[in-house]
LOGU-814534 format. One line per 10 residues: number of its first residue (from 1); their letters; for each residue x, y, z of N, C-alpha, C, O. Coordinates in Angstrom, 2 decimals, m for minus. Layout:
! LOGU-814534
NUM> A> X/Y/Z/X/Y/Z/X/Y/Z/X/Y/Z ~ ...
***
This chain:
! LOGU-814534
1> MTKNKQQRVA> m58.14/m131.90/m9.73/m57.48/m132.13/m10.82/m58.57/m132.72/m11.91/m59.45/m133.53/m11.62 ~ m58.36/m132.20/m13.11/m59.32/m132.52/m14.27/m59.17/m133.94/m14.68/m58.23/m134.68/m14.40 ~ m60.11/m134.18/m15.31/m60.02/m135.65/m15.98/m59.00/m135.72/m16.86/m58.20/m136.64/m16.72 ~ m58.87/m134.91/m17.79/m57.73/m135.13/m18.81/m56.35/m135.17/m18.11/m55.49/m136.00/m18.42 ~ m56.18/m134.23/m17.14/m54.89/m134.18/m16.37/m54.62/m135.58/m15.79/m53.52/m136.12/m15.88 ~ m55.74/m136.17/m15.18/m55.76/m137.37/m14.47/m55.32/m138.41/m15.55/m54.49/m139.27/m15.28 ~ m55.90/m138.30/m16.75/m55.53/m139.40/m17.89/m54.05/m139.32/m18.04/m53.32/m140.30/m17.86 ~ m53.58/m137.99/m18.42/m52.06/m137.84/m18.80/m51.22/m138.31/m17.72/m50.17/m138.90/m17.99 ~ m51.61/m138.06/m16.37/m50.84/m138.51/m15.41/m50.70/m140.25/m15.29/m49.69/m140.92/m15.05 ~ m51.92/m140.64/m15.51/m51.80/m142.36/m15.43/m50.99/m142.72/m16.67/m50.15/m143.62/m16.58
11> AKAAAEAKGT> m51.21/m142.03/m17.91/m50.34/m142.44/m19.10/m48.96/m142.46/m18.80/m48.24/m143.45/m18.88 ~ m48.61/m141.30/m18.45/m47.06/m141.16/m18.16/m46.80/m142.15/m17.16/m45.99/m142.95/m17.63 ~ m47.15/m142.47/m15.90/m46.88/m143.53/m14.99/m46.87/m144.81/m15.62/m45.99/m145.60/m15.28 ~ m47.88/m145.18/m16.66/m47.86/m146.52/m17.28/m46.72/m146.58/m18.00/m46.04/m147.60/m17.91 ~ m46.35/m145.61/m18.75/m45.11/m145.44/m19.77/m43.78/m145.76/m18.92/m42.93/m146.60/m19.23 ~ m43.77/m145.02/m17.94/m42.52/m145.21/m17.02/m42.46/m146.69/m16.58/m41.45/m147.37/m16.79 ~ m43.49/m147.14/m16.01/m43.46/m148.57/m15.59/m43.08/m149.53/m16.65/m42.35/m150.50/m16.48 ~ m43.76/m149.11/m17.99/m43.37/m150.22/m19.07/m41.65/m150.10/m19.29/m40.91/m151.07/m19.45 ~ m41.28/m148.89/m19.24/m39.96/m148.43/m19.55/m39.72/m148.06/m20.83/m38.62/m148.16/m21.37 ~ m40.99/m147.52/m21.47/m41.04/m146.99/m22.70/m40.84/m145.52/m22.88/m41.14/m144.99/m23.95
21> GSPTVENRRA> m40.29/m144.77/m21.79/m40.05/m143.51/m21.67/m38.73/m143.08/m22.57/m38.49/m143.69/m23.62 ~ m38.07/m142.23/m22.21/m36.69/m141.78/m22.99/m35.88/m142.86/m23.02/m36.13/m143.78/m22.25 ~ m34.97/m142.94/m23.76/m34.01/m144.22/m24.11/m32.90/m144.07/m23.05/m32.83/m143.01/m22.43 ~ m32.21/m144.84/m22.86/m31.03/m145.06/m21.97/m29.74/m145.29/m22.85/m29.73/m145.84/m23.95 ~ m28.76/m144.83/m22.23/m27.44/m145.09/m22.79/m26.64/m145.97/m21.98/m26.42/m145.63/m20.82 ~ m26.16/m147.10/m22.44/m25.52/m148.11/m21.75/m24.03/m148.08/m22.19/m23.49/m147.72/m23.23 ~ m23.52/m148.61/m20.97/m22.00/m148.74/m21.21/m21.46/m150.16/m21.02/m20.66/m150.42/m20.12 ~ m21.87/m150.98/m21.79/m21.74/m152.46/m21.90/m20.42/m152.85/m21.68/m20.13/m153.79/m20.94 ~ m19.58/m152.16/m22.32/m18.10/m152.40/m22.19/m17.44/m152.42/m20.65/m16.48/m153.11/m20.30 ~ m18.15/m151.55/m19.90/m17.57/m151.56/m18.40/m17.69/m152.75/m17.53/m16.94/m153.14/m16.63
31> RHEFEILETV> m18.89/m153.30/m18.03/m18.96/m154.59/m17.36/m18.03/m155.60/m17.59/m17.69/m156.43/m16.74 ~ m17.59/m155.53/m18.80/m16.68/m156.67/m19.18/m15.11/m156.31/m18.70/m14.35/m157.17/m18.25 ~ m14.76/m154.94/m18.88/m13.40/m154.34/m18.31/m13.39/m154.28/m17.06/m12.25/m154.36/m16.60 ~ m14.40/m154.13/m16.14/m14.17/m153.76/m14.59/m15.24/m154.79/m13.95/m16.27/m155.22/m14.47 ~ m14.77/m155.01/m12.88/m15.50/m155.84/m11.79/m16.14/m154.77/m10.86/m15.51/m154.08/m10.06 ~ m17.38/m154.74/m11.05/m18.38/m153.65/m10.31/m18.55/m153.95/m8.83/m19.06/m155.04/m8.55 ~ m18.23/m153.20/m7.94/m18.27/m153.57/m6.48/m19.49/m152.95/m5.79/m20.04/m153.56/m4.87 ~ m19.96/m151.66/m6.25/m21.18/m151.23/m5.83/m21.57/m149.99/m6.81/m20.68/m149.40/m7.43 ~ m22.81/m149.65/m6.91/m23.25/m148.42/m7.64/m23.77/m147.48/m6.86/m24.12/m147.70/m5.70 ~ m23.86/m146.36/m7.44/m24.42/m145.14/m7.06/m25.15/m144.26/m8.19/m24.64/m144.05/m9.29
41> DAGLVLQGTE> m26.42/m143.77/m7.78/m27.12/m142.90/m8.64/m26.68/m141.42/m8.61/m26.62/m140.86/m7.52 ~ m26.36/m140.77/m9.72/m26.08/m139.26/m9.54/m26.77/m138.51/m10.85/m26.85/m138.91/m12.01 ~ m27.26/m137.23/m10.23/m27.84/m136.38/m11.35/m26.74/m135.83/m12.07/m25.61/m135.72/m11.60 ~ m27.09/m135.47/m13.24/m26.27/m134.95/m14.37/m26.54/m133.46/m14.87/m27.63/m133.15/m15.35 ~ m25.56/m132.61/m14.73/m25.95/m131.08/m15.13/m25.73/m130.98/m16.69/m24.62/m131.19/m17.18 ~ m26.69/m130.70/m17.35/m26.57/m130.48/m18.90/m26.86/m129.06/m19.20/m27.46/m128.33/m18.41 ~ m26.35/m128.62/m20.52/m26.58/m127.51/m20.91/m27.35/m127.39/m22.27/m26.90/m127.95/m23.28 ~ m28.41/m126.71/m22.30/m29.03/m126.41/m23.55/m29.37/m127.61/m24.48/m30.00/m128.55/m23.99 ~ m29.04/m127.65/m25.60/m29.50/m128.78/m26.66/m28.82/m130.03/m26.13/m29.18/m131.03/m26.76 ~ m27.90/m130.28/m25.13/m27.39/m131.62/m24.78/m28.80/m132.47/m24.32/m28.95/m133.67/m24.59
51> VKSLRRSGGS> m29.55/m131.87/m23.76/m30.78/m132.64/m23.19/m31.63/m133.41/m24.43/m31.99/m134.58/m24.40 ~ m31.85/m132.50/m25.47/m32.45/m133.05/m26.69/m31.61/m134.02/m27.46/m32.12/m134.94/m28.10 ~ m30.33/m133.80/m27.41/m29.45/m134.79/m28.11/m29.47/m136.03/m27.35/m29.71/m137.08/m27.96 ~ m29.24/m136.06/m26.03/m29.25/m137.24/m25.26/m30.59/m138.00/m25.35/m30.62/m139.23/m25.39 ~ m31.70/m137.23/m25.39/m33.07/m138.13/m25.44/m33.23/m138.76/m26.97/m34.05/m139.64/m27.26 ~ m32.31/m138.15/m27.90/m32.49/m138.88/m29.07/m31.28/m139.93/m29.22/m30.86/m140.35/m30.30 ~ m30.78/m140.31/m27.90/m29.79/m141.23/m27.95/m28.54/m140.95/m28.73/m28.01/m141.76/m29.49 ~ m28.05/m139.54/m28.43/m27.05/m138.96/m29.10/m25.81/m138.86/m28.16/m25.06/m137.89/m28.18 ~ m25.64/m139.91/m27.34/m24.57/m139.72/m26.39/m23.80/m141.23/m26.36/m24.26/m142.27/m26.85 ~ m22.47/m141.08/m25.64/m21.71/m142.58/m25.69/m21.20/m142.34/m24.38/m20.85/m141.21/m24.05
61> LAQAYARIRN> m21.12/m143.29/m23.63/m20.26/m143.68/m22.45/m19.12/m144.38/m22.51/m18.46/m144.68/m21.51 ~ m18.82/m144.71/m23.72/m17.62/m145.67/m23.93/m16.32/m145.31/m23.55/m15.52/m146.20/m23.26 ~ m15.91/m143.81/m23.49/m14.61/m143.49/m23.05/m14.74/m142.84/m21.73/m13.74/m142.30/m21.26 ~ m15.75/m142.83/m21.12/m16.04/m141.97/m19.96/m15.68/m142.42/m18.71/m15.74/m143.63/m18.51 ~ m15.25/m141.52/m17.64/m14.99/m142.06/m16.31/m15.42/m140.78/m15.39/m15.54/m139.65/m15.84 ~ m15.64/m141.13/m14.05/m15.95/m140.06/m13.14/m14.55/m139.60/m12.45/m13.56/m140.33/m12.44 ~ m14.59/m138.30/m11.88/m13.56/m137.85/m11.29/m13.86/m137.09/m10.11/m14.81/m136.34/m10.33 ~ m13.41/m136.99/m8.92/m13.75/m136.01/m7.85/m12.53/m135.04/m7.78/m11.39/m135.44/m7.53 ~ m12.84/m133.85/m7.98/m11.83/m132.81/m7.79/m12.63/m131.54/m6.95/m13.77/m131.14/m7.17 ~ m11.81/m131.10/m6.08/m12.22/m130.01/m5.07/m13.64/m130.31/m4.55/m14.52/m129.45/m4.58
71> GEAWLVGMHV> m13.83/m131.46/m4.13/m15.10/m131.91/m3.35/m16.24/m131.69/m4.45/m17.35/m131.37/m4.01 ~ m16.11/m131.81/m5.71/m17.06/m132.05/m6.55/m16.84/m133.18/m7.69/m15.79/m133.38/m8.30 ~ m17.95/m133.81/m7.84/m17.83/m134.87/m8.85/m18.03/m134.74/m10.30/m19.16/m134.35/m10.59 ~ m17.34/m134.93/m11.17/m17.45/m134.84/m12.78/m17.27/m135.97/m13.53/m16.46/m136.87/m13.34 ~ m18.18/m135.84/m14.49/m18.10/m136.92/m15.58/m17.14/m136.59/m16.71/m17.43/m135.57/m17.34 ~ m16.12/m137.21/m17.06/m15.17/m136.79/m18.12/m15.16/m137.72/m19.19/m15.32/m138.92/m18.96 ~ m14.99/m137.25/m20.43/m15.18/m138.03/m21.69/m16.33/m138.61/m22.19/m16.27/m139.45/m23.08 ~ m17.50/m138.21/m21.65/m18.84/m138.63/m21.98/m19.22/m137.99/m23.40/m19.29/m136.76/m23.34 ~ m19.45/m138.47/m24.52/m19.58/m137.72/m25.76/m21.22/m137.53/m26.03/m22.03/m138.45/m26.00 ~ m21.49/m136.35/m26.26/m23.02/m135.87/m26.51/m22.81/m135.18/m27.74/m22.25/m134.10/m27.89
81> APYDQGRVDP> m23.38/m136.01/m28.74/m23.58/m135.40/m30.17/m23.99/m133.89/m30.20/m24.76/m133.47/m29.34 ~ m23.53/m133.11/m31.10/m24.19/m131.81/m31.40/m25.68/m131.93/m31.80/m25.88/m132.77/m32.68 ~ m26.75/m131.28/m31.36/m28.07/m131.37/m31.81/m28.08/m130.77/m33.01/m27.50/m129.70/m33.19 ~ m28.82/m131.47/m34.05/m28.78/m130.98/m35.66/m29.84/m129.59/m35.58/m29.53/m128.63/m36.28 ~ m30.94/m129.52/m34.81/m31.77/m128.29/m35.00/m31.26/m127.29/m33.88/m31.99/m126.35/m33.57 ~ m30.24/m127.42/m33.38/m29.67/m126.50/m32.34/m29.41/m125.20/m32.82/m29.66/m125.02/m34.01 ~ m28.91/m124.13/m32.08/m28.39/m123.10/m32.33/m27.20/m123.15/m33.22/m26.84/m124.20/m33.76 ~ m26.49/m121.81/m33.41/m25.44/m121.80/m34.40/m24.24/m122.21/m33.73/m23.44/m122.93/m34.32 ~ m23.96/m121.69/m32.18/m22.79/m122.30/m31.58/m23.09/m123.62/m30.69/m23.44/m123.56/m29.51 ~ m22.90/m124.73/m31.36/m23.55/m126.06/m30.33/m22.27/m126.11/m29.35/m21.17/m125.56/m29.35
91> HDPLRPRKLL> m22.94/m127.05/m28.49/m21.97/m127.26/m27.28/m20.81/m128.24/m27.61/m20.87/m129.00/m28.57 ~ m19.68/m128.17/m26.70/m18.80/m129.00/m26.72/m19.08/m130.24/m26.41/m19.48/m130.56/m25.29 ~ m18.84/m131.25/m27.60/m19.44/m132.72/m27.38/m18.55/m133.44/m25.99/m19.11/m134.29/m25.30 ~ m17.50/m133.10/m25.75/m16.72/m133.88/m24.80/m16.23/m132.94/m23.52/m15.17/m133.04/m22.90 ~ m17.28/m132.01/m23.32/m16.83/m131.12/m22.18/m17.19/m132.03/m20.69/m18.14/m132.81/m20.65 ~ m16.45/m131.83/m19.72/m16.74/m132.24/m18.51/m18.08/m131.86/m17.80/m18.41/m130.68/m17.72 ~ m18.86/m132.90/m17.26/m20.27/m132.53/m16.94/m20.27/m132.86/m15.47/m19.76/m133.91/m15.10 ~ m20.87/m131.95/m14.55/m20.89/m131.99/m13.09/m21.91/m132.93/m12.82/m22.98/m132.90/m13.42 ~ m21.57/m133.95/m11.76/m22.49/m134.67/m11.38/m22.93/m134.23/m9.99/m22.16/m133.64/m9.23 ~ m24.07/m134.50/m9.70/m24.93/m134.15/m8.47/m25.02/m135.24/m7.50/m25.62/m136.27/m7.82
101> LHAAEIKRLV> m24.45/m135.09/m6.30/m24.34/m136.11/m5.39/m24.25/m135.39/m4.11/m23.81/m134.25/m4.10 ~ m24.71/m136.07/m2.81/m24.62/m135.27/m1.63/m23.01/m135.37/m1.10/m22.24/m136.19/m1.59 ~ m22.69/m134.56/m0.21/m21.40/m134.29/0.07/m20.79/m135.67/0.80/m19.69/m136.18/0.64 ~ m22.01/m136.13/1.74/m21.35/m137.40/2.23/m21.15/m138.48/1.22/m20.29/m139.32/1.48 ~ m21.79/m138.58/0.12/m21.49/m139.66/m0.90/m20.28/m139.26/m1.64/m19.61/m140.14/m2.18 ~ m19.92/m138.02/m1.72/m18.53/m137.84/m2.43/m17.50/m138.00/m1.49/m16.40/m138.36/m1.91 ~ m17.67/m137.79/m0.28/m16.54/m138.22/0.87/m16.30/m139.65/0.86/m15.16/m140.11/0.82 ~ m17.41/m140.44/0.90/m17.38/m141.86/0.85/m16.69/m142.19/m0.35/m15.74/m142.97/m0.22 ~ m16.98/m141.73/m1.61/m16.35/m142.24/m2.73/m14.92/m141.81/m2.96/m14.15/m142.44/m3.68 ~ m14.60/m140.68/m2.29/m13.24/m140.38/m2.44/m12.41/m141.17/m1.51/m11.25/m141.35/m1.89
111> SKTQEKGLTL> m12.69/m141.62/m0.52/m12.11/m142.64/0.45/m11.99/m144.02/m0.29/m10.97/m144.71/m0.19 ~ m13.08/m144.38/m1.03/m13.17/m145.76/m1.67/m12.07/m145.65/m2.92/m11.39/m146.61/m3.28 ~ m12.01/m144.36/m3.50/m11.32/m144.48/m4.71/m9.82/m144.16/m4.42/m9.07/m144.25/m5.39 ~ m9.33/m143.82/m3.34/m8.19/m143.77/m3.06/m7.59/m145.10/m2.69/m6.37/m145.14/m2.57 ~ m8.34/m146.30/m2.48/m7.58/m147.61/m2.28/m7.18/m147.83/m3.75/m7.51/m147.24/m4.78 ~ m6.42/m148.78/m3.54/m5.53/m149.31/m4.75/m6.45/m149.88/m5.70/m7.22/m150.77/m5.35 ~ m6.42/m149.34/m7.09/m7.03/m149.94/m8.02/m8.43/m149.76/m8.19/m9.00/m150.50/m8.99 ~ m9.17/m148.78/m7.50/m10.53/m148.59/m7.66/m10.62/m147.13/m8.34/m9.82/m146.20/m8.25 ~ m12.02/m147.23/m9.18/m12.18/m146.12/m9.97/m13.66/m145.91/m10.20/m14.40/m146.86/m9.96 ~ m14.19/m144.73/m10.65/m15.56/m144.62/m10.78/m15.86/m144.51/m12.21/m15.33/m143.68/m12.96
121> VPLRLFWSRG> m16.83/m145.49/m12.60/m17.12/m145.90/m14.08/m18.75/m145.52/m14.27/m19.57/m145.98/m13.48 ~ m19.15/m144.66/m15.36/m20.38/m144.65/m15.61/m21.05/m145.84/m16.41/m20.74/m146.14/m17.57 ~ m21.94/m146.45/m15.71/m22.33/m147.68/m16.36/m23.77/m147.48/m17.18/m24.15/m148.26/m18.05 ~ m24.54/m146.26/m16.72/m25.89/m146.26/m17.47/m26.23/m144.90/m17.41/m26.14/m144.33/m16.32 ~ m26.64/m144.23/m18.48/m27.55/m142.89/m18.37/m28.88/m143.14/m18.59/m29.29/m143.84/m19.51 ~ m29.70/m142.47/m17.63/m31.18/m142.87/m17.83/m32.06/m141.47/m17.61/m31.49/m140.40/m17.37 ~ m33.19/m141.56/m17.68/m33.84/m140.42/m17.39/m34.99/m140.84/m16.24/m35.54/m141.94/m16.21 ~ m35.25/m139.79/m15.33/m36.02/m140.10/m14.16/m36.82/m138.68/m13.93/m36.29/m137.62/m13.59 ~ m38.27/m138.91/m14.21/m38.92/m137.59/m13.88/m38.40/m136.46/m14.63/m38.37/m135.33/m14.14 ~ m37.99/m136.70/m15.82/m37.62/m135.61/m16.76/m35.95/m135.12/m16.39/m35.32/m134.24/m16.98
131> RAKVVLGLAR> m35.59/m135.79/m15.48/m34.02/m135.39/m15.30/m33.15/m136.52/m15.74/m33.51/m137.69/m15.79 ~ m31.88/m136.02/m16.07/m30.87/m136.99/m16.54/m30.11/m137.68/m15.24/m29.68/m136.99/m14.31 ~ m30.01/m139.00/m15.27/m29.21/m139.58/m14.14/m28.34/m140.54/m14.61/m28.66/m141.25/m15.56 ~ m27.25/m140.65/m14.03/m25.89/m141.56/m14.39/m25.71/m142.36/m13.23/m25.60/m141.84/m12.12 ~ m25.66/m143.75/m13.42/m25.46/m144.82/m12.60/m23.95/m145.07/m12.59/m23.39/m145.66/m13.51 ~ m23.27/m144.56/m11.43/m21.84/m144.83/m11.38/m21.41/m146.06/m10.77/m22.05/m146.38/m9.77 ~ m20.59/m146.74/m11.10/m20.04/m148.07/m10.56/m18.60/m147.91/m9.78/m17.65/m147.32/m10.30 ~ m18.56/m148.34/m8.84/m17.13/m148.20/m8.10/m16.65/m149.64/m8.55/m17.30/m150.66/m8.33 ~ m15.49/m149.62/m9.19/m15.06/m150.63/m9.92/m13.67/m150.90/m9.82/m12.93/m149.93/m9.66 ~ m13.18/m152.00/m9.88/m11.88/m152.48/m10.06/m11.58/m153.12/m11.29/m12.43/m153.88/m11.75
141> GRKLHDKRES> m10.36/m152.93/m11.97/m10.07/m153.39/m13.31/m9.89/m154.87/m13.31/m9.51/m155.45/m12.29 ~ m10.16/m155.54/m14.48/m10.09/m156.98/m14.52/m8.99/m157.17/m15.36/m8.73/m156.43/m16.31 ~ m8.17/m158.41/m14.92/m6.87/m158.79/m15.69/m7.72/m159.72/m16.89/m8.90/m160.07/m16.87 ~ m6.75/m159.95/m17.83/m7.22/m160.90/m18.89/m7.69/m162.03/m18.70/m8.53/m162.43/m19.52 ~ m7.29/m162.93/m17.55/m7.70/m164.03/m17.19/m8.91/m163.84/m16.42/m9.70/m164.79/m16.39 ~ m9.14/m162.97/m15.90/m10.44/m162.74/m15.09/m11.64/m162.65/m16.39/m12.71/m163.26/m16.35 ~ m11.23/m161.80/m17.47/m12.17/m161.49/m18.26/m12.32/m162.92/m18.98/m13.48/m163.28/m19.18 ~ m11.33/m163.75/m19.37/m11.77/m165.12/m20.03/m12.72/m165.94/m19.00/m13.78/m166.49/m19.30 ~ m12.18/m165.90/m17.88/m13.20/m166.69/m16.68/m14.50/m166.31/m16.75/m15.37/m167.18/m16.86 ~ m14.86/m164.88/m16.71/m16.24/m164.63/m16.94/m16.85/m164.74/m18.00/m18.08/m164.77/m18.00
151> EREREARREL> m16.06/m164.84/m19.21/m16.72/m165.32/m20.57/m17.12/m166.71/m20.47/m18.23/m167.07/m20.86 ~ m16.22/m167.55/m19.93/m16.68/m169.02/m19.56/m17.88/m169.21/m19.02/m18.81/m169.82/m19.55 ~ m17.89/m168.53/m17.64/m18.99/m168.62/m16.97/m20.33/m168.34/m17.66/m21.31/m169.06/m17.48 ~ m20.33/m167.27/m18.44/m21.41/m166.71/m19.24/m21.94/m167.79/m20.37/m23.12/m168.06/m20.60 ~ m20.76/m168.33/m21.01/m21.14/m169.32/m21.91/m21.75/m170.58/m21.09/m22.79/m171.05/m21.56 ~ m21.29/m171.09/m20.09/m21.93/m172.26/m19.35/m23.38/m171.98/m19.01/m24.21/m172.85/m19.28 ~ m23.82/m170.64/m18.33/m24.86/m170.41/m18.19/m25.99/m170.41/m19.38/m27.15/m170.80/m19.23 ~ m25.50/m169.99/m20.40/m26.18/m169.92/m21.87/m26.43/m171.39/m22.29/m27.49/m171.64/m22.88 ~ m25.55/m172.38/m22.04/m25.54/m173.64/m22.33/m26.54/m174.36/m21.46/m27.30/m175.19/m21.96 ~ m26.56/m174.03/m20.08/m27.63/m174.47/m19.13/m28.98/m174.03/m19.60/m29.86/m174.89/m19.59
161> ERAKR> m29.29/m172.83/m20.01/m30.63/m172.32/m20.28/m30.97/m173.02/m21.81/m32.14/m173.34/m22.04 ~ m30.07/m173.22/m22.69/m30.44/m174.08/m23.88/m30.77/m175.47/m23.65/m31.54/m176.09/m24.39 ~ m30.16/m176.02/m22.56/m30.34/m177.36/m22.27/m31.81/m177.50/m21.73/m32.58/m178.35/m22.18 ~ m32.20/m176.51/m20.61/m33.37/m176.50/m20.04/m34.61/m176.51/m20.99/m35.63/m177.18/m20.80 ~ m34.35/m175.58/m22.16/m35.64/m175.32/m23.08/m35.62/m176.72/m24.07/m36.48/m176.88/m24.93
***
């Protein structure tokens, strides 16, 4: 390996360690609306200019959810903004996107989601080694009183932190 290539590899590793790579897309609302029981990382199949659009933080997970159909996992409702400098016929912003999971993981998630009240919710979209990944959460919906209770707990933690300072 040449010296320049070694420097580039080291710089890239340092940037990934700092977290200064490509931006992530968060679904902050999901943690409020749902109780997350477990998480799974899945690859995301993208087409053409969707990659560049997502790298510019042109995506939203606000209305998205994951569904398993015919033994395949799909991300439905994720909005990816059309890329400005893209071709004449842009991609469909709300098209279902395939998720890449092992067959055993899909079987396990199918059995879990068939339980009463459990669903798959995307929590975060991030980049790993140049590939788009989605963190899926196996979640149970919260009732209004549960949301209020978690809000009170969060406020109590904030007050304790302020008192410590």
